[in-house]
N, C-alpha and C positions, 0 to 999 in steps of 0.2 A: 452478809454471810455472818453466821452465829459460829461461834468459836466454842468447841465441845468442852463438857467440864474435866475430863481428862488432860486435855492438851493445857488447859488452865492450872490444873492442878501440878502438872509437870513446870510450869512457869513459876508458880508459887515455891514448890519445892526446892527449884534451881536457885532462886532468888533468896529464900531462907539460908539455903546452905551457904553461899557466897556471904550474906550479911552476917550469920551467927557464929561460924566457926574461928577457931582462934588461928593465931598465924602460925603455929606448928602444923596443923592440918592442912592449911591452904596458904598459899603464898599471897599475901595482900596485894600485890602489883597483879597479879594472875585475876585475881578476884576483881579488882577496880576493872581490868581490861575485859573482862567477860562481861561486866555490868554496862559498861559503855557499849559493847557490841550489842546486847539485848537491847539497850535503849534504842541505838541506831534502826535496829531491826523494827522496833516496834513504832518507831516513827513514820515507817513506810506504810503502816496500817491507814486505811480511810479514816478520819476523824471519827465517825459514827461507830466504826468497829474498835477503835481504841477507847473511846467513853465507855462503850459497854464491857469492853474486856477488864477496864480498870474497876467499873462498878461489882462485875463479877468477882474479881479478887478481893475487893473490899467485903463484899458478901461472905465469900467463903473464909475470908480471913476472921470472921467473927467467931468461929468455932475453935479456934485456937486459945488454949488456956492460959498461956502467958500475955499480959498487956504489953509488953515490949514487941511482941510477934505482931499482935493485932493492930497496934500503931504503926509498925513497919510497913504492914500490908494496905492499911488505911492511906497511908502516904507513897505508897510506891510510885505512883504516876508522878508525884512532885519529885522523888528521889531519883527518878530516870529521867527527868527533863521533861516529860510529855504533859504535864500540868504545872499551874501554879498555885500554892497553896493558899 
């Protein structure tokens, strides 16, 4: 099963929002809880789908102009506990 690019973009946008907003905009505990929930749900994907998803996120992340954002997306599998660095 292929995951469509709009769905992948929603995951990227959500993860970026959780990671890069300040504490006044987003409660840090809520952000952590949400990312943990996202991780748990993504772990339910079959391995091949998870690998393809993470590769697509990394590829799509290359278009972001800020290096910190690119690095975050390149490492998102590790940050979510889905892969090892």
